[in-house]
Backbone as CSV, one residue per row, in Angstrom:
resi,resn,N_x,N_y,N_z,CA_x,CA_y,CA_z,C_x,C_y,C_z
1,MET,0.506,-1.192,0.056,0.149,-0.180,-0.014,0.675,1.202,0.163
2,LEU,1.896,1.283,0.762,2.909,2.375,0.877,3.670,2.736,-0.391
3,LYS,3.792,1.608,-1.352,4.605,1.942,-2.394,3.315,2.574,-3.345
4,PHE,2.092,2.051,-3.063,0.991,3.054,-4.152,0.931,4.334,-3.903
5,PHE,1.369,4.623,-2.846,0.673,6.261,-2.353,1.872,6.810,-2.790
6,LYS,3.123,6.116,-2.737,4.290,6.682,-3.116,4.125,7.271,-4.904
7,PHE,4.063,5.888,-5.297,3.772,5.922,-7.163,2.570,6.944,-7.191
8,ALA,1.508,7.032,-6.512,0.206,8.083,-6.831,0.949,9.363,-6.448
9,ILE,1.889,9.840,-5.657,2.139,11.177,-5.377,3.131,11.490,-6.551
10,LEU,4.352,10.724,-6.763,5.041,10.654,-8.055,4.130,11.213,-9.342
11,LEU,3.084,10.420,-9.553,2.299,10.798,-10.800,2.224,12.279,-10.671
12,LEU,1.244,12.677,-9.555,0.667,13.873,-9.466,1.749,15.064,-9.287
13,ILE,3.283,14.836,-9.296,4.241,15.819,-9.213,4.378,16.059,-11.011
14,VAL,4.587,14.613,-11.365,4.936,14.815,-13.134,3.764,15.743,-13.805
15,ALA,2.433,15.451,-13.185,1.356,16.093,-14.019,1.553,17.393,-13.655
16,ALA,1.831,18.270,-12.567,2.166,19.284,-12.222,3.032,20.071,-12.910
17,CYS,4.119,19.315,-12.997,5.443,19.991,-13.765,5.020,20.152,-15.228
18,LYS,4.102,19.123,-15.684,3.787,19.254,-17.049,2.918,20.588,-17.278
19,ASP,1.988,20.773,-16.417,1.112,21.611,-16.613,1.823,22.878,-16.406
20,GLN,2.748,22.977,-15.642,3.320,24.529,-15.614,4.265,24.606,-16.662
21,SER,4.743,23.592,-17.247,5.463,23.533,-18.604,4.768,24.116,-19.718
22,ASN,3.243,23.927,-19.765,2.436,23.938,-20.705,2.297,25.513,-20.520
23,LYS,1.992,25.951,-19.525,1.759,27.424,-19.167,2.921,28.196,-19.432
24,LYS,4.063,27.931,-19.458,5.514,28.461,-19.670,5.285,28.909,-20.689
25,GLU,4.916,27.610,-21.880,4.744,27.902,-23.554,3.881,28.601,-23.783
26,GLU,2.862,28.899,-23.280,1.590,29.974,-23.875,2.431,31.183,-23.375
27,THR,2.700,31.402,-22.228,3.307,32.878,-21.902,4.152,33.247,-22.804
28,THR,5.329,32.502,-22.738,6.251,32.582,-24.070,5.990,32.810,-25.339
29,SER,4.646,32.251,-25.870,4.376,32.468,-27.190,3.750,33.778,-27.630
30,GLN,3.356,34.604,-26.564,2.296,35.678,-26.809,2.977,36.760,-27.163
31,PRO,4.149,36.987,-27.129,4.964,38.219,-27.824,5.175,37.623,-29.042
32,GLU,5.003,36.171,-29.564,4.997,36.438,-31.184,3.893,36.483,-31.616
33,GLU,3.049,36.174,-31.257,1.339,36.291,-31.644,1.371,37.994,-31.815
34,LYS,1.643,38.746,-30.685,1.568,40.088,-30.890,2.252,40.828,-32.012
35,LYS,3.362,40.176,-32.037,4.325,40.094,-33.339,3.607,40.286,-34.703
36,SER,3.138,38.843,-34.711,2.481,38.949,-35.841,0.939,39.588,-36.379
37,GLU,0.563,40.347,-35.118,-0.588,41.374,-35.925,0.128,42.701,-36.710
38,TRP,1.389,42.984,-36.788,2.008,43.758,-37.471,2.093,43.546,-38.613
39,THR,1.490,44.216,-40.032,1.607,44.069,-41.552,2.426,44.973,-42.074
40,TYR,3.821,44.538,-42.641,4.711,45.668,-43.367,4.045,45.716,-44.798
41,LEU,3.868,47.137,-44.822,3.566,47.751,-46.120,5.153,48.027,-46.923
42,PHE,5.952,48.204,-46.558,7.347,48.096,-47.050,8.393,47.367,-46.077
43,ASP,9.061,46.260,-46.483,10.038,45.758,-45.747,11.490,45.612,-46.216
44,GLY,11.466,46.551,-47.107,12.922,46.767,-47.751,13.332,45.841,-49.153
45,THR,12.627,45.024,-49.664,12.668,44.304,-50.324,11.708,44.257,-51.650
46,SER,10.276,44.808,-51.521,9.538,44.704,-52.437,8.758,46.179,-52.341
47,LEU,8.167,46.531,-53.607,7.100,47.668,-53.870,5.603,47.365,-54.313
48,GLU,5.500,45.812,-53.924,4.266,45.366,-54.081,3.090,46.183,-53.095
49,GLY,1.885,46.455,-54.105,0.941,46.865,-53.461,0.799,48.319,-53.589
50,TRP,1.906,49.090,-53.661,2.455,50.599,-53.812,2.115,51.077,-55.353
51,ARG,1.378,52.393,-55.685,1.115,52.766,-56.723,0.706,54.344,-56.514
52,GLY,1.088,54.937,-57.909,0.702,56.267,-57.795,-0.927,56.778,-57.474
53,TYR,-1.086,57.869,-56.854,-2.474,58.150,-56.332,-2.893,58.315,-57.685
54,ASN,-4.519,57.663,-57.699,-4.940,58.214,-59.124,-4.325,57.288,-60.345
55,MET,-3.284,56.214,-60.072,-2.443,55.885,-61.117,-2.683,54.082,-60.836
56,ASP,-2.066,53.493,-62.037,-1.980,52.187,-62.103,-0.450,51.595,-61.544
57,SER,0.214,52.593,-61.582,1.557,51.915,-61.215,2.551,53.067,-60.581
58,LEU,3.860,53.007,-60.313,4.319,53.916,-59.357,4.948,55.149,-60.353
59,PRO,4.779,56.467,-59.787,5.741,57.487,-60.747,6.810,57.365,-60.666
60,PRO,7.443,58.141,-61.561,9.084,58.164,-61.790,9.650,58.933,-60.166
61,GLY,10.783,58.296,-60.136,11.725,58.704,-59.183,11.083,58.072,-57.934
62,TRP,10.069,57.277,-57.767,9.942,56.410,-56.512,10.414,54.956,-56.656
63,THR,11.407,54.392,-55.804,12.290,53.259,-55.953,12.495,52.722,-54.850
64,ILE,13.526,51.788,-54.699,14.151,51.192,-53.745,15.398,51.251,-53.656
65,LYS,16.328,51.727,-52.928,17.823,52.140,-53.051,18.264,51.354,-51.853
66,ASP,19.086,50.522,-51.721,19.620,50.106,-50.240,18.644,49.547,-49.399
67,SER,17.775,48.989,-49.855,16.567,48.281,-49.292,15.755,49.693,-48.633
68,VAL,15.815,50.853,-49.013,15.035,51.995,-48.549,14.030,52.476,-49.731
69,LEU,13.024,52.779,-49.239,11.774,53.280,-50.049,12.439,54.699,-50.578
70,THR,12.766,55.050,-51.465,13.289,56.217,-51.851,12.543,57.071,-52.729
71,PHE,12.289,58.547,-52.461,12.013,59.397,-53.898,13.247,60.123,-54.114
72,ASP,13.556,59.520,-55.399,14.909,60.288,-55.963,14.762,61.391,-56.900
73,THR,14.864,62.690,-56.278,14.516,63.700,-57.150,15.609,64.982,-56.846
74,GLU,15.474,65.916,-57.291,16.176,67.268,-56.758,15.334,67.869,-56.063
75,LEU,15.811,68.683,-55.067,14.851,69.828,-54.147,14.454,70.746,-55.144
76,GLY,12.877,70.747,-55.071,12.535,71.815,-55.628,11.972,73.015,-54.488
77,LEU,11.685,74.236,-55.262,11.314,75.052,-54.218,9.834,75.226,-53.985
78,GLU,9.568,75.677,-52.608,8.083,75.780,-52.190,7.314,76.754,-53.432
79,GLN,8.031,77.847,-53.699,7.487,79.118,-54.355,7.031,78.452,-55.844
80,ASP,7.593,77.501,-56.082,7.631,76.914,-57.503,6.546,75.569,-57.630
81,TYR,6.359,75.136,-56.518,5.585,73.804,-56.208,3.762,74.076,-56.890
82,THR,3.712,73.133,-57.823,2.391,73.115,-58.282,1.558,71.581,-58.003
83,GLY,2.306,70.731,-57.106,1.676,69.574,-57.025,2.759,68.643,-57.278
84,GLY,2.736,67.135,-56.695,3.324,66.167,-56.767,2.811,64.845,-57.470
85,LYS,3.778,63.770,-57.486,2.941,62.312,-57.472,3.193,61.619,-56.228
86,ASP,2.158,61.894,-55.290,2.053,61.100,-54.210,1.724,59.550,-54.267
87,ILE,2.147,58.728,-53.550,2.119,57.128,-53.621,1.084,56.778,-52.444
88,ILE,0.125,55.698,-52.971,-0.540,55.083,-51.808,-0.133,53.584,-52.115
89,TYR,-0.365,53.109,-50.825,-0.284,51.504,-50.696,-1.787,51.119,-50.841
90,GLY,-1.881,50.587,-51.931,-3.162,50.540,-52.453,-3.634,49.317,-52.600
91,ALA,-3.071,48.138,-51.862,-3.883,46.953,-51.775,-4.680,46.475,-50.668
92,GLU,-4.732,47.525,-49.824,-5.861,47.417,-48.571,-6.215,48.876,-47.953
93,GLU,-7.362,48.956,-47.590,-7.696,50.327,-46.749,-7.743,50.115,-45.219
94,PHE,-7.526,51.117,-44.517,-7.475,50.600,-43.200,-8.452,51.962,-42.400
95,GLY,-9.065,51.347,-41.310,-9.841,52.237,-40.365,-9.330,52.394,-39.163
96,ASN,-9.444,51.730,-38.203,-8.662,51.979,-36.877,-7.040,51.220,-36.909
97,PHE,-6.045,52.117,-36.717,-4.892,51.368,-36.927,-3.650,52.097,-36.097
98,GLU,-2.559,51.190,-36.040,-1.431,52.105,-35.499,-0.345,51.970,-36.528
99,LEU,0.115,52.828,-37.412,1.126,52.914,-38.019,2.325,53.442,-37.898
100,TYR,3.406,52.647,-37.983,4.908,53.170,-37.611,5.455,53.140,-38.841
101,LEU,6.596,53.713,-39.020,7.528,53.965,-40.125,8.846,55.081,-39.680
102,GLU,10.101,54.729,-40.375,10.944,55.437,-39.907,11.469,56.069,-41.522
103,TRP,12.006,57.394,-41.206,12.351,58.327,-42.708,13.160,59.522,-42.112
104,LYS,14.037,59.789,-43.345,14.856,61.031,-43.209,14.569,61.865,-44.583
105,ILE,15.378,62.930,-44.089,15.114,64.132,-45.372,16.277,64.921,-45.627
106,PRO,16.442,65.250,-46.457,17.488,66.412,-46.552,17.252,67.896,-46.485
107,GLU,18.291,68.653,-46.286,18.071,70.170,-45.877,16.923,70.773,-46.836
108,GLY,15.889,71.524,-46.111,14.831,72.076,-47.095,13.530,71.226,-47.242
109,ALA,13.686,69.798,-46.975,12.787,68.998,-47.879,11.408,69.131,-46.822
110,ASN,10.261,68.649,-47.449,9.105,68.507,-47.276,8.477,67.379,-47.718
111,SER,7.453,66.787,-46.820,6.891,65.424,-47.186,5.678,65.404,-46.323
112,GLY,5.252,64.000,-46.219,3.940,63.775,-45.124,3.479,62.519,-45.352
113,ILE,2.810,62.138,-44.376,2.108,60.863,-44.422,0.563,60.692,-44.224
114,PHE,-0.357,60.577,-45.047,-1.556,60.485,-44.813,-2.593,59.250,-44.639
115,TYR,-3.464,59.475,-44.053,-4.058,57.991,-44.030,-5.649,58.608,-44.399
116,HIS,-6.544,57.491,-44.332,-8.005,57.479,-44.906,-8.270,58.219,-46.243
117,VAL,-7.330,57.745,-47.020,-6.900,58.568,-48.267,-8.261,57.881,-49.299
118,LYS,-8.936,58.456,-50.083,-9.694,58.220,-51.222,-9.344,58.679,-52.208
119,GLU,-9.288,58.053,-53.519,-8.810,58.303,-54.782,-9.968,59.065,-55.405
120,GLY,-9.808,59.972,-56.927,-10.611,60.502,-57.479,-10.552,62.060,-57.380
121,TYR,-9.578,62.355,-56.228,-9.453,63.819,-56.077,-8.002,64.358,-56.480
122,ASP,-8.156,65.816,-56.546,-6.597,66.332,-57.023,-5.622,65.694,-56.485
123,GLY,-5.533,65.238,-55.002,-4.491,64.380,-54.300,-4.882,64.355,-53.045
124,PRO,-4.095,63.747,-52.358,-4.708,63.060,-50.976,-4.887,64.631,-50.037
125,PRO,-4.060,65.544,-50.164,-4.284,66.641,-48.927,-5.880,67.227,-49.255
126,GLU,-6.440,67.181,-50.289,-7.727,67.606,-50.608,-8.787,66.648,-49.561
127,VAL,-8.255,65.580,-48.975,-9.545,64.846,-48.554,-8.923,64.394,-47.085
128,ALA,-7.261,63.955,-47.049,-6.911,63.352,-46.049,-6.224,64.006,-44.918
129,PRO,-6.274,63.642,-43.860,-5.255,64.134,-42.680,-3.751,63.817,-43.198
130,GLU,-3.101,64.607,-42.597,-1.497,64.395,-42.963,-0.899,64.297,-41.588
131,TYR,0.074,63.596,-41.269,1.217,63.662,-40.440,2.521,64.643,-40.893
132,GLN,2.721,65.732,-40.840,3.619,66.566,-41.688,5.312,66.298,-41.277
133,LEU,5.858,66.115,-42.352,7.550,65.733,-42.445,7.759,67.000,-43.027
134,ILE,8.755,67.642,-42.229,9.467,68.716,-42.882,11.019,69.098,-42.011
135,ASP,11.714,69.858,-42.717,13.001,70.514,-42.201,12.460,71.513,-41.428
136,ASP,12.260,71.424,-40.244,11.805,72.586,-39.134,12.521,73.740,-39.247
137,GLU,14.047,73.472,-39.058,15.288,74.485,-38.939,15.477,74.895,-40.107
138,ASN,15.306,74.852,-41.436,15.929,75.225,-42.463,15.213,75.646,-43.534
139,TYR,13.803,75.020,-43.484,12.759,75.254,-44.535,12.648,76.926,-45.150
140,ALA,12.414,77.655,-43.843,12.119,78.953,-44.114,12.940,79.788,-44.864
141,ASN,14.606,79.307,-44.464,15.480,79.929,-45.011,15.880,79.728,-46.145
142,ILE,15.206,78.717,-47.085,15.612,78.250,-48.463,14.337,77.918,-49.251
143,HIS,13.073,78.112,-48.743,11.757,78.372,-49.600,11.288,80.129,-49.217
144,ASP,10.546,80.456,-50.319,9.739,81.625,-49.831,8.432,81.109,-49.716
145,LEU,8.064,81.394,-48.537,6.640,81.144,-47.910,5.524,82.045,-47.613
146,VAL,5.994,83.357,-48.170,5.265,84.560,-48.017,3.864,84.225,-48.925
147,GLY,3.797,84.239,-50.112,2.921,83.945,-50.604,1.852,83.028,-50.390
148,TYR,2.340,81.663,-50.042,1.471,80.949,-49.673,0.890,80.842,-48.262
149,ASN,1.493,81.542,-47.238,0.934,81.587,-45.733,0.345,82.882,-45.608
150,SER,0.539,83.879,-46.408,-0.225,85.430,-46.511,-1.604,84.942,-46.810
151,GLN,-2.093,84.160,-47.215,-3.275,83.661,-47.911,-4.502,83.483,-46.598
152,PHE,-3.372,82.930,-45.910,-4.020,82.561,-44.203,-3.757,83.240,-42.915
153,GLY,-3.816,84.838,-43.506,-3.755,85.542,-42.403,-2.192,85.576,-41.412
154,ALA,-1.433,84.855,-41.536,-0.362,84.649,-40.986,0.445,85.888,-40.386
155,GLU,0.896,85.903,-39.187,1.314,87.318,-38.711,2.706,87.612,-39.353
156,HIS,3.590,86.255,-39.259,4.926,86.707,-40.181,4.900,85.261,-41.126
157,PRO,4.188,85.794,-42.427,3.884,84.524,-43.287,5.561,83.813,-43.876
158,GLU,6.582,85.022,-43.669,7.842,84.322,-44.099,8.430,82.829,-43.377
159,LEU,7.675,82.852,-42.242,8.228,81.805,-41.035,7.517,80.515,-41.217
160,LEU,7.950,79.481,-41.326,7.376,78.102,-41.025,6.055,78.465,-39.762
161,GLN,5.205,78.066,-39.915,3.903,78.296,-39.105,4.092,76.835,-38.139
162,ASP,3.327,77.210,-37.023,3.572,76.018,-35.862,2.594,74.669,-36.814
163,TRP,1.381,75.085,-37.582,0.648,74.345,-37.916,0.940,73.131,-39.520
164,GLN,2.675,73.905,-39.593,3.417,73.271,-40.709,4.564,72.699,-40.535
165,LYS,4.907,72.565,-39.087,6.117,71.909,-38.538,5.803,70.349,-38.590
166,THR,7.223,69.655,-38.277,7.005,68.003,-38.105,6.007,67.403,-37.077
167,GLY,5.351,67.021,-37.353,4.626,65.934,-36.240,3.264,66.557,-36.464
168,ALA,2.922,67.956,-36.862,1.576,68.340,-36.821,0.637,67.440,-37.596
169,ASP,-0.600,67.477,-37.269,-2.000,67.157,-38.142,-2.153,68.188,-38.596
170,TYR,-1.378,68.403,-40.067,-1.216,69.488,-40.810,-2.409,70.392,-41.065
171,ALA,-2.132,71.679,-40.604,-3.507,72.808,-40.699,-4.610,72.576,-39.765
172,MET,-4.142,71.799,-38.782,-5.231,71.250,-37.865,-4.805,71.388,-36.378
173,HIS,-3.854,70.626,-36.054,-3.449,70.272,-34.536,-1.886,70.591,-34.295
174,THR,-1.565,71.213,-33.581,0.123,71.590,-33.629,0.591,70.447,-32.630
175,ALA,2.043,70.326,-32.962,2.707,69.367,-32.102,3.174,70.164,-30.957
176,ASP,3.382,69.252,-29.933,3.681,69.925,-28.687,5.432,70.065,-28.856
177,GLU,5.799,71.328,-28.816,7.507,71.420,-28.915,8.441,71.054,-27.973
178,SER,7.866,70.826,-26.667,8.513,70.475,-25.438,8.331,68.971,-25.722
179,GLN,7.766,68.418,-26.200,8.191,66.948,-26.431,8.698,66.162,-27.791
180,LYS,9.231,67.329,-28.389,9.673,67.266,-30.169,11.097,66.911,-29.855
181,GLN,11.677,65.437,-30.156,12.796,65.236,-30.128,13.076,64.975,-31.857
182,LEU,13.624,66.042,-32.579,13.516,66.013,-34.114,15.402,65.825,-34.182
183,ASN,15.310,64.592,-35.018,16.780,64.288,-35.289,17.321,65.361,-36.448
184,PRO,18.668,65.586,-36.507,18.677,67.036,-37.422,18.736,66.063,-39.259
185,VAL,18.604,66.770,-39.986,18.475,66.621,-41.676,19.909,65.378,-41.743
186,GLY,19.243,64.363,-42.959,20.242,63.487,-42.875,20.232,62.292,-41.951
187,GLU,19.647,62.112,-40.630,19.488,61.202,-39.799,18.024,60.550,-39.798
188,TRP,17.945,59.429,-39.382,16.687,58.877,-39.283,15.789,59.189,-38.280
189,ASN,14.522,59.090,-38.584,13.400,59.532,-37.462,12.342,58.330,-37.391
190,SER,11.576,58.025,-36.213,10.432,57.246,-36.304,9.254,58.133,-36.073
191,SER,8.437,57.647,-36.938,6.678,58.065,-36.631,5.981,57.288,-36.182
192,LYS,4.945,57.543,-35.559,4.048,56.616,-35.265,2.483,57.393,-35.288
193,ILE,1.485,56.679,-35.784,0.223,57.466,-35.687,-0.829,56.543,-35.330
194,ILE,-1.423,56.501,-34.206,-2.543,55.869,-33.667,-4.002,56.665,-34.017
195,PHE,-4.555,55.706,-34.939,-6.298,56.198,-34.997,-7.043,55.406,-34.582
196,THR,-8.298,56.067,-33.619,-9.234,55.534,-33.314,-10.304,56.334,-33.351
197,PRO,-11.525,56.014,-33.361,-12.612,57.222,-33.525,-12.685,58.055,-31.970
198,GLU,-12.037,57.350,-30.841,-12.132,58.123,-29.914,-10.931,59.204,-29.634
199,LYS,-9.901,58.927,-30.360,-8.387,59.427,-30.123,-7.470,59.193,-31.190
200,VAL,-6.851,60.317,-31.550,-5.551,60.359,-32.704,-4.417,60.741,-32.072
201,GLU,-3.129,59.809,-32.130,-2.081,60.301,-31.429,-1.112,60.614,-32.528
202,HIS,-0.359,61.293,-32.520,1.032,61.454,-33.454,2.029,61.520,-32.397
203,TRP,3.235,60.481,-32.959,4.441,60.198,-32.297,5.332,60.633,-32.960
204,LEU,6.808,60.863,-32.416,8.210,61.166,-32.984,8.827,60.898,-31.914
205,ASN,9.757,59.604,-32.584,11.055,59.115,-31.858,10.719,59.026,-30.442
206,GLY,9.497,58.447,-30.261,9.222,57.722,-28.812,8.535,58.622,-27.946
207,LYS,8.242,59.901,-28.443,7.524,61.000,-27.677,6.104,61.440,-28.354
208,LYS,5.213,61.503,-27.394,3.718,61.814,-28.021,3.910,63.236,-28.369
209,LEU,3.309,63.755,-29.333,3.453,65.111,-29.637,1.853,65.804,-29.670
210,LEU,1.137,65.118,-30.061,-0.385,65.533,-29.845,-1.176,64.598,-29.762
211,GLU,-2.547,64.597,-29.465,-3.614,63.933,-29.695,-4.652,65.016,-29.614
212,PHE,-5.964,64.323,-30.302,-7.165,64.836,-30.460,-8.384,64.134,-30.890
213,THR,-9.482,64.382,-30.640,-10.611,63.496,-30.900,-11.248,63.563,-32.340
214,PRO,-11.122,63.017,-33.324,-11.620,63.061,-34.628,-13.160,63.249,-34.727
215,TRP,-13.660,64.402,-35.717,-14.912,64.812,-35.923,-15.682,65.257,-34.643
216,SER,-14.904,65.673,-33.514,-15.397,66.173,-32.399,-15.920,67.768,-32.728
217,GLU,-16.611,68.574,-31.958,-16.918,69.843,-32.083,-15.577,70.744,-32.302
218,ASP,-14.353,70.008,-31.577,-13.273,71.051,-31.795,-12.443,71.023,-33.115
219,TRP,-12.546,69.705,-33.470,-12.132,69.370,-34.827,-12.793,69.934,-36.151
220,GLN,-14.352,70.027,-35.864,-14.948,70.769,-37.169,-14.851,72.132,-36.881
221,ALA,-14.462,72.664,-35.701,-14.217,73.896,-35.643,-12.797,74.411,-36.571
222,LYS,-11.879,73.713,-36.258,-10.711,73.748,-36.849,-10.681,73.610,-38.356
223,LYS,-11.738,72.427,-38.785,-11.838,72.265,-40.143,-12.164,73.406,-40.933
224,ASN,-13.597,74.361,-40.104,-14.207,75.214,-40.579,-13.421,76.801,-40.735
225,SER,-12.124,76.540,-40.309,-11.509,77.947,-39.780,-10.822,78.465,-41.063
226,GLY,-11.308,77.929,-42.275,-10.923,78.789,-43.550,-9.867,77.782,-44.540
227,LYS,-8.586,77.187,-44.114,-7.857,76.100,-44.601,-8.588,75.076,-45.621
228,TRP,-9.584,74.549,-45.177,-10.160,73.777,-45.934,-11.517,73.909,-46.321
229,ASP,-11.986,75.181,-46.847,-13.148,75.794,-47.516,-12.954,75.101,-49.093
230,ASN,-12.147,74.762,-49.608,-12.191,74.219,-50.730,-11.960,72.775,-50.702
231,ALA,-11.971,72.013,-49.739,-11.952,70.797,-49.693,-12.855,69.970,-48.461
232,PRO,-13.976,70.478,-49.108,-15.469,69.861,-48.104,-15.006,68.544,-47.472
233,ASP,-14.665,67.420,-48.541,-14.584,66.307,-47.815,-13.100,65.898,-47.476
234,TYR,-12.707,66.789,-46.882,-11.295,66.685,-45.913,-11.670,66.092,-44.549
235,GLY,-11.351,64.866,-44.523,-11.102,64.150,-42.955,-12.338,63.358,-42.878
236,LYS,-13.487,63.281,-44.080,-14.940,62.834,-43.365,-14.708,61.115,-43.383
237,PHE,-13.867,60.698,-44.230,-13.891,59.205,-44.304,-13.172,58.478,-43.270
238,LYS,-13.774,57.550,-43.093,-13.549,56.569,-41.814,-12.600,55.280,-41.865
239,THR,-12.247,55.257,-43.103,-11.227,54.202,-43.877,-10.722,54.864,-44.925
240,GLY,-9.712,54.249,-45.181,-8.758,54.755,-46.651,-7.797,54.151,-46.744
241,TYR,-6.746,54.740,-47.808,-5.504,54.183,-48.140,-4.493,54.989,-47.118
242,ILE,-3.415,54.257,-47.066,-2.102,55.124,-46.498,-1.156,55.706,-47.507
243,ALA,-0.706,56.935,-47.678,-0.286,57.464,-48.639,1.121,58.437,-48.092
244,LEU,2.093,58.719,-48.915,3.202,59.193,-48.750,3.448,60.226,-49.748
245,GLN,3.839,61.327,-49.422,3.568,62.646,-50.259,4.952,62.751,-50.899
246,ASP,5.062,63.337,-52.305,5.731,63.738,-53.046,5.850,65.337,-53.258
247,HIS,6.468,66.107,-52.324,6.574,67.382,-52.114,7.643,68.061,-52.969
248,ALA,8.166,67.784,-53.970,9.449,68.266,-54.749,10.580,68.125,-53.773
249,SER,10.729,66.815,-52.837,11.931,66.793,-51.984,12.174,65.659,-51.954
250,PRO,13.806,65.186,-51.981,14.022,63.894,-51.699,13.752,63.205,-50.322
251,ILE,13.213,61.721,-50.489,12.769,61.454,-48.927,13.362,60.198,-48.906
252,TRP,13.454,59.613,-47.726,13.829,58.370,-47.722,12.709,57.747,-46.496
253,PHE,12.306,56.486,-46.920,11.523,55.599,-45.815,11.814,54.249,-45.613
254,ARG,11.430,53.705,-44.486,11.932,52.270,-44.543,10.926,51.638,-43.180
255,ASN,10.822,50.510,-42.939,10.224,49.681,-41.860,8.870,50.055,-41.815
256,ILE,8.038,50.458,-42.684,6.895,50.479,-42.586,5.662,49.615,-42.193
257,LYS,5.368,49.778,-41.414,4.158,48.776,-40.968,3.051,49.184,-40.077
258,ILE,2.014,48.508,-40.442,0.843,48.816,-39.629,-0.017,47.709,-38.766
259,LYS,-0.559,48.183,-37.843,-1.384,47.033,-36.682,-2.799,47.724,-37.071
260,LYS,-3.892,46.463,-37.385,-5.396,47.100,-37.112,-5.640,46.926,-35.709
261,LEU,-6.538,48.065,-35.575,-7.087,48.118,-33.781,-8.575,48.091,-34.100
């Protein structure tokens, strides 16, 4: 009888150890499951899914160089800009999401990240919110901004306005400059956009720059402030494509990935 009890206790110990092992396997597998939630829109090897806005193929200049999505062009001046050839990830539309990417620009450059983009307009800025990417430090020294900024009643139209600076929700919500850690031109930065109907967040290099509630009374007041008078459909869509801007500037992107929320 004593041998039987010893054997029974041994079986219980083995079963308990096996149960703990299974729990450990379940715990260690969770990070891998979370990692798999991300979808790469650009992984450095392929431009599959990307095309020009309102186009069937990529416009000239957009290419892969050294595993980086590159817009290969000469720097154009703001005062001469008449529109560019923006590109979209046209394989899928996204509603609520977390978007992450890394980017760098040269001196005097300008670009942007759009979301909830719909085609059939003159360009993404007419319809889609934009996370602004620009050379905060040097842009106003290289480009003539007076003509453009004067139409919006800027007190100092020669200067880059707060709503035009990196990380801003362009012409809507400004970035918190006290939280901004913008790396110098030629160095990589990371940006993140989180969108839900309750809250939108813009992040730069691990710091949150702003947040707002889409389609709220405050949001609507900003939309009606004058900048979007000729763009009645701006910001109204709840799903759409991700787009990158050609604003007559070289720019480099890598590690573009998105997670549905």
